[in-house]
N, C-alpha and C positions, 0 to 999 in steps of 0.2 A: 169514695172513688179514686183511684189513683192515677195520675199524669205519667203518660209514656213521653219521653223526651227523644226526638229525632231530629237530624241533620235536615233542615230545608236544603230545597235543591241548590239554592246559591252557597251555602254553607259547603256543600258537598263539592260542588264545581272550585272554590277557592280552596278548598284544602288540597285536589288533584292539582290545581296549579301550583299551589306551593312545593309539595312534592316532586313535581316534574324538574320544577326549577333546581331544586338543591339536588335531585338526581343528574342535571347537567353540569350544574357544578362541581360535583362529585367527580361526573367523567372527564370535564376538561382539566379539572387539579390532579386526576390521575394519569391523564395524557401528558399534561405537563411537566409533572415530577418523574415519568419515563424518560420523557426528552432530556431533561436536565440532568438525570442519572446519566444517560448516555452521554451527553456531552462530557460530564464532570469523570466519567471512567475513563474516556477516550483522552481526554487530556491529562489524566494522570498517567496514563500508558504512554504518552508520548513525552512527559516528564522523565518518564525512567528512562526510556532511549536515549534522551538528552545526558542524562546523569552517567549512564553507562557509556556514552560517547565520550564523554569526558575523562572518566576512568582510562579507557582504552588509550586516549592520545596522551595521556600523561606517561602511559608503560610502553609507548610505541612511537616514539619521535615525533608526537605532533599529528599522527596519521588517522585519518578517518578508517573505521574497520570495514574489510572488503574482502572479496575473494582473492587470492594471493599464488594459485599455481600459475607457473610459467609456461609459455609455448616452450617446447623444445628441451625441458628439462624435467629428469626423472621427479616423480612426484612424491616419491618416500611414503606412499601409502602401505598398509601392512595388508591391503587385499591385493592379491596378485593382478585380478583383472583390472585394477584403478592405477597401476604402476609404472605404466609407459608414458615417456613424455609426451603432452598434448601436442597435436598437430596444430591448432590455431586456438584463438583466445575462447570461443564458443566450445571447444572440447575440454579444455582446461576448466572454465567454470563448470560444467556439466559434470565431470568427474571429481572437482572438489566437493559440490554438493551431495553429490552420492555418497561420498566416502565421509562427508559430516553425517549425513542421516543414518550410515548403516553403524558408526563408531558411537553416536549420541542417542539412537532411535530403534532402528530396527535392521539388523545385517541382512535381511533377504532383499533389500531394495535393489533394482536390476540396474545394471548397467546402462546409461544413458548419455550420448556422446551428442548429440545434434540437438541440444536444449539448452535455451539460455535462461539460468535461473533468476537473473536479477529483477524481474516485476515483481512476482509474488515469492520469491525465496530469498530476499537480499539478508535478510536478518540471521540466517544459519551461521554466517563466520561470527556474530554475535556470540550465539549460543556457545561456540565451542570455545570461545576466550572465555565465558562465565564457566566453562566445564560442565554445562547443565543439557538436558534434554531440549532438541530444536522444538518441543512443543511449549514454546515461549508463552506465558501466561497473559504479557502484556504485548505479544504480537499479535492480538486477535482483539478486535473491538467489540465492544460489549454490546453493540448494534447487530453485529453480523451472526444472526440468530444458526444459520446453516453451518458455520465453519466451527462455531463454537461446539455444536453436535459432534461434529467428525473429531474435535481434538480431544472431547472429554470420553469418547467411544471409540477407540479404534477398531476394535472387534465386530461392534456394529456396522462400522463404515466397510470394514472386509466383507461382511456379508450383503451389503447393501441396504441395510436397514433404511436409509435416508433418500433412496430413489423415490422420485426423479430429481432431486435435489442435492444431488451429489455426483461425481466420475463414476462410472462403469466400473467396479471393482474386479471384473472379471479381465482387464487390462493392467498386467503387471505394472506398468509404469505410472498408473495411477494411483499406485501404494504412497506416491510422494504426497497427496494433496492434503492429507489432513497437517503437514508441516509447515503449509503454506501461512501467508501472511495476509490480514486484513488491509494493511498500511502498506504505504509505497516510499520508496525512496527515489528521488531524480538519479537519473541515471549519470550524472556527471561526478556522485559522490564516488563512482567505481570506474569510472571511463575518462577518456580525456574528453576535455569540453564539447569539440567539434572535430569534426574530420579536416585536415589541414596537409600541408606538403611533409609535416614531420609526424603525424598520425593519423591512424584511422580511428574508430568508435563501432559503439553499438547503438543501431538508430531503430525507431518504429518503422513499420510500413504503413500500406495505406489502410489496415486495422489496427485498432487498438490491443489485439491479441497476439500479432506477430511482429517480431525483431528480424532484422540481419544484420552482419558484421561486415563492416567496411575493415577490410584488413591490411591493405596497403597504404604505408609502411608497417612492420610489425609492430606492435605495441603489447601493453599488459594491463591486466586489471588491476585495481589497486594502486597505494602509493598518494593519492590525493591528502592533502594536507589541512589542518583548521586554518593556519594563517594563510593559505590560499584565498581565502573567503573576503571579497571585500566589502561585503554589506551583511555582517552576521545577523543584526538584527532585523535584516528586510530579505534575506535569502532562506527560503522554505526548506526545510531539512525532510524530515519524515512526516507523512500526513496521511489521513484517513480516507480510503477509496472513496467514500461515499458518505452523505446524510442519509443515517439509516432510519431516525426517529425524529418526529415533530412535522412529517409530513404523510399523506395518504400513502405514498407509496416512497421507497427509498430513492434517492435520487445519484447516479454515478458523478464521481467528483469533477469532471469533466465540463459538465453544465454549467452555463453562467450565473443560475441563479442557486444552485447548490452551495449552502453553508457547511464548511469544512472544518474540523478540528485539525490544528497543523502545528507543529513545532518548527523554530527556528533556530539558526545556527548559534546563537546567542544563549542558547537554553530557553529561552521562553515558549509557550505554548497559549495558544488561542484560537477561537472560532473566527474564519475570515469569509466573507464571498466570493467564491472563486471568479466571478466575474470582476471583479476590481483589482485583481493581479493581470500582471503585464502580461502580454500574450506568448511569449516564449517565439522558437523558432525551429528550423530545420538543422540538427548537427551535421548532416551530410551535404548541407548548401549554406554555411552559416551566414554569409553575407546577402542572402536573399531577404528581401524587407517582410516578407510575409510567414507566419508561422506554420508547423507542421498542423494538417487538418485530419487525422487519420478517422475512420467509422468507428463509431462505438459498437463495437459486437460483442453481445454479451454471451456468458455463459448463463446456462438455467439459474443457477444460485446466486447469480449476482444482480444489481438492482436493473430495472426493465429499460429497455430502449423506448424513450418518451416518443410518443407517435405511433408506435408500433413498428416502427421501420428503422433499419441502420441511419444512422445521422451523424454528421462530418462534426467534430467538436476540435476544439483548440485545447493542447495539452498543459499550455500554461508554465507552472511551477515544475511540473515533470521533465520540461523540456526548456529551461530558463536559457535566455539569449546570454550568450558568453557562458553557459555552465555556472561554476560555483562562482564564477568571477561577476556575474549579475545581478541584478536585483529583479525580486518579485513584486514586492509591494511599495507603496508610497513613494514612488520616485520614477525617474528614465529606466529604461532597461540595463543601461551601463554607462559609464562615462569613456568617451571614445579613446581619452587616452590610457586607458587602462586595459583595453584589449583590442 
């Protein structure tokens, strides 16, 4: 007689449990690895921003890179439709952004005059300084899957291959979107810190998607210097616009519990919880004790609105109280004597 060996039921159940546990461990490890990979990749991008900023400042009298075309001054553009003197700072920034994209990317970019490029296109002057395409590799977060698709496939974007998670390609002005960034630069690095009797500035409206110009008296974009920053190790510089991974759904940076990769003016880069930052202020009402609280209104390819409806958020380090003179983390917002 021959013996036939078979699993007893309890042995079979034990094996299934072991396999399930191992699968769960592998899944968690895989998710953790992807999360750590996103953070490491984003921090590497931020270090690159910091290194090139240091080089730019050394070449340009300690200044931060920024849009630089002036109101009322001929632009010198080689494109005739961009050459006229800009009427205000919105037009100056818009025309310069179009010029940069045309020269470094696509010459068919249409003229846009009523457009503030700072929130999504703050990095274009940096690409011009480097003499490269505005499709900067380090301007797109490794967690921003939609924007990565656009930048790697301009023709597919133009055909609408990524709809609905891209802008409508039949609208000529939407050609600019593949040149946008996942990261953000606080407005004060390009504008005056706040509206005062001596200067205007660009300020957010009631929505995170829209900005307006306070233009009296006249002022110009750019010209901010590294030496102006009072707290280099505590003032946020470039930061990721979302916590893209490590959570079930991406979290917009302005939600209090978002863990956001960010660089600081001293060149360091780390992940900080947004809710631990100082709340910020309203540049158009700088003495008011309360911060700006616009509603987060997403575009379809951006992190969702939590709770499914528009919600008010504080912009914190995007609108630091006292601008680049203020402090974002680990201390009071600013020293009264310095502002």
